[in-house]
Wavefront OBJ file of the C-alpha trace (Angstrom):
o trace
v 3.947 26.622 -91.927
v 3.549 22.581 -93.218
v 0.299 21.981 -95.423
v -1.241 18.619 -95.581
v -3.068 17.809 -98.747
v -6.282 16.209 -98.242
v -8.143 14.676 -101.564
v -10.998 13.048 -101.247
v -13.406 11.231 -104.176
v -15.496 8.731 -102.773
v -18.999 9.050 -104.313
v -20.605 7.691 -100.775
v -20.931 11.335 -99.410
v -21.240 10.742 -95.350
v -21.553 7.023 -95.558
v -18.187 7.074 -97.070
v -15.282 4.899 -95.347
v -12.399 6.352 -97.279
v -13.374 9.805 -97.046
v -14.316 9.446 -92.984
v -10.777 7.235 -92.154
v -8.806 9.666 -94.522
v -10.355 13.094 -93.024
v -9.807 11.806 -89.570
v -6.060 11.137 -90.589
v -5.409 14.272 -91.496
v -6.506 15.722 -88.561
v -4.119 13.356 -86.472
v -1.381 14.434 -88.832
v -2.270 18.296 -88.177
v -2.323 17.307 -84.252
v 1.246 15.791 -84.680
v 2.365 18.538 -86.227
v 1.355 21.771 -84.539
v 0.832 24.721 -86.773
v 0.358 23.140 -90.051
v -2.720 23.579 -92.120
v -5.419 21.076 -93.890
v -6.323 21.907 -97.509
v -9.252 20.025 -98.571
v -10.077 18.933 -102.174
v -13.278 17.194 -102.559
v -13.581 15.706 -105.809
v -17.049 14.253 -105.165
v -18.704 17.435 -104.162
v -16.600 19.600 -106.649
v -15.367 17.209 -109.301
v -12.794 18.553 -111.922
v -13.563 18.706 -115.417
v -12.631 15.780 -117.503
v -9.671 17.006 -119.946
v -10.730 17.706 -123.350
v -9.641 19.447 -126.669
v -9.425 22.835 -124.702
v -7.158 21.619 -122.275
v -5.108 19.567 -124.236
v -4.367 22.386 -126.679
v -3.891 25.194 -123.969
v -1.063 23.439 -121.548
v 0.985 23.603 -124.967
v -0.152 26.925 -125.972
v 1.855 30.211 -124.684
v -0.310 31.986 -122.340
v -0.758 35.082 -124.230
v -1.926 33.111 -127.210
v -4.436 30.888 -125.242
v -8.022 31.388 -126.267
v -10.225 32.079 -122.962
v -11.554 28.860 -122.965
v -8.185 27.377 -122.893
v -7.027 29.624 -120.322
v -9.971 28.706 -118.031
v -9.283 24.918 -118.932
v -5.144 25.424 -117.967
v -6.065 27.634 -114.961
v -8.294 24.639 -112.979
v -4.869 22.601 -113.871
v -2.594 24.987 -112.321
v -4.710 25.503 -109.158
v -4.452 21.663 -108.595
v -0.719 21.264 -109.682
v 0.042 24.625 -107.363
v -1.697 22.992 -104.441
v 0.533 19.662 -104.792
v 3.838 21.483 -104.906
v 2.355 23.493 -101.578
v 1.659 20.333 -99.707
v 4.351 18.360 -97.356
v 1.899 15.603 -96.919
v -0.831 14.522 -99.029
v -3.472 12.096 -98.163
v -5.675 10.928 -101.033
v -8.508 8.593 -100.512
v -10.892 6.643 -102.757
v -13.621 3.933 -102.808
v -12.693 0.329 -104.593
v -14.915 0.817 -107.814
v -15.075 -1.439 -110.337
v -11.346 -2.625 -109.011
v -9.982 0.729 -109.677
v -10.274 4.042 -108.282
v -13.144 6.443 -108.676
v -13.234 8.821 -111.986
v -13.122 11.861 -109.984
v -9.676 11.161 -108.380
v -8.690 9.971 -112.123
v -9.558 13.195 -113.175
v -7.587 14.822 -110.561
v -4.506 12.992 -111.865
v -4.897 13.892 -115.234
v -4.659 17.566 -114.429
v -1.842 16.987 -112.086
v 0.114 15.184 -114.634
v 1.863 17.683 -116.705
v 4.596 17.739 -118.824
v 7.099 20.267 -118.027
v 5.675 20.868 -114.676
v 5.168 17.637 -112.623
v 7.622 15.464 -114.793
v 10.013 15.973 -117.548
v 11.486 14.049 -120.209
v 15.366 14.178 -120.913
v 18.312 11.903 -122.240
v 17.541 9.524 -119.585
v 14.223 9.453 -119.813
v 11.398 10.583 -117.728
v 11.863 12.245 -114.301
v 9.397 13.155 -111.623
v 9.353 16.694 -110.428
v 7.144 16.494 -107.563
v 9.543 15.255 -104.827
v 10.058 15.575 -100.967
v 6.728 14.415 -100.440
v 4.839 11.940 -98.083
v 1.691 10.267 -99.560
v -0.719 8.410 -97.878
v -3.203 6.523 -99.593
v -6.518 5.485 -98.208
v -8.481 2.679 -99.907
v -11.990 1.532 -98.905
v -13.327 -1.973 -100.608
v -16.068 -4.277 -99.942
v -13.962 -7.131 -100.476
v -10.344 -8.437 -99.630
v -7.859 -7.510 -102.272
v -4.717 -7.192 -100.431
v -4.028 -10.545 -100.571
v -5.397 -13.899 -101.413
v -7.380 -14.823 -104.815
v -8.698 -11.515 -105.234
v -5.467 -9.707 -105.330
v -4.812 -9.593 -108.861
v -7.991 -7.768 -109.074
v -6.575 -4.512 -107.521
v -5.974 -2.118 -110.251
v -6.118 0.618 -107.914
v -3.105 0.953 -105.527
v -0.619 -0.480 -108.225
v -2.005 2.208 -110.524
v -1.521 5.098 -107.810
v 1.512 4.238 -106.968
v 2.996 3.834 -110.555
v 1.492 7.297 -111.237
v 2.588 8.881 -108.228
v 6.162 7.335 -108.335
v 6.337 8.598 -112.120
v 5.497 12.282 -111.099
v 8.581 12.300 -108.403
v 6.228 10.543 -105.182
v 7.926 7.509 -104.043
v 7.482 7.533 -100.327
v 4.134 6.185 -100.212
v 1.887 4.189 -97.259
v -1.061 2.136 -97.934
v -4.295 2.301 -95.509
v -6.664 -0.137 -96.282
v -10.392 -0.408 -95.142
v -10.843 -3.754 -96.420
v -13.744 -6.479 -96.259
v -16.595 -3.784 -95.267
v -19.125 -5.496 -97.323
v -18.827 -8.816 -95.559
v -20.815 -7.769 -92.819
v -21.204 -5.497 -89.782
v -18.434 -7.106 -87.540
v -16.043 -7.280 -90.435
v -16.887 -3.682 -91.630
v -16.382 -2.402 -88.011
v -12.730 -4.643 -87.669
v -11.898 -3.012 -90.661
v -12.584 0.542 -89.765
v -10.684 0.113 -86.629
v -7.628 -1.471 -88.098
v -7.331 1.348 -90.366
v -7.909 4.143 -87.439
v -5.305 2.299 -85.699
v -2.953 1.991 -88.298
v -3.254 6.130 -89.256
v -2.430 6.837 -85.338
v 0.751 4.788 -85.875
v 1.397 6.828 -89.123
v 0.449 10.022 -87.672
v 2.852 9.571 -84.747
v 5.526 8.632 -86.999
v 5.282 11.555 -89.455
l 1 2 3 4 5 6 7 8 9 10 11 12 13 14 15 16 17 18 19 20 21 22 23 24 25 26 27 28 29 30 31 32 33 34 35 36 37 38 39 40 41 42 43 44 45 46 47 48 49 50 51 52 53 54 55 56 57 58 59 60 61 62 63 64 65 66 67 68 69 70 71 72 73 74 75 76 77 78 79 80 81 82 83 84 85 86 87 88 89 90 91 92 93 94 95 96 97 98 99 100 101 102 103 104 105 106 107 108 109 110 111 112 113 114 115 116 117 118 119 120 121 122 123 124 125 126 127 128 129 130 131 132 133 134 135 136 137 138 139 140 141 142 143 144 145 146 147 148 149 150 151 152 153 154 155 156 157 158 159 160 161 162 163 164 165 166 167 168 169 170 171 172 173 174 175 176 177 178 179 180 181 182 183 184 185 186 187 188 189 190 191 192 193 194 195 196 197 198 199 200 201 202 203 204 205
C-alpha cells in the first residue's frame, strides 16, 4: 500500500490557504492512486519541540546509555523520520512568514535531518539517504514572489529545495498560492490556479 505524507504548518488554522490546498491535493493524489493512505502531520496543532541539549546529546548516545529525557527527545525525531521513509509521496505546506517558512516546519526539518539516518558523510562528501520520493511544496503568500522584484525575498522555496535535496529528495514540484493579500479577486484567482495545478499534478502522479 502506498503512503502519502501530508505535512501542514500554517498557524492560520481553518483560514489557511496552504493547508486547504495541500489537504485537497493529498486527497486528489489518493484518488489517483486507489488503495493509498494519507498520513497527516499537523505541525500547527501538534508542533514538534525545538531541538535542545537532550536531543543533540541523545542522537549521538547509544540507546542503552541514554537518559530518559534523551530517549524521549530522540523518539520524537525517530517517529518523524520513520514517517518520512514510509511515504511514497510527500506534500509539505507552509505559509510564507517573514520571507521564509513557518517555525513549526523548521522544527520538523531539524528532526528529520539526521546524520546516519537521512544523510551520511563519506569520502565523496554528503549523501542523501531519503531517495525515491516525490515531493510537493505548497506555499501561500500575500504577495507575488515567484518572479519580479520581490523574488529575491523568497527564502522559503530555495531553502526547502536545498535541504530536501541534501537529504536525497530531488524530485520536487512547487505549487504557489500567491498574491492572496492583493484583494478578493486576486485571492480567488490564486486559489483557483493552485487547484488547477494540483489537479494536473495528481493526474500525472
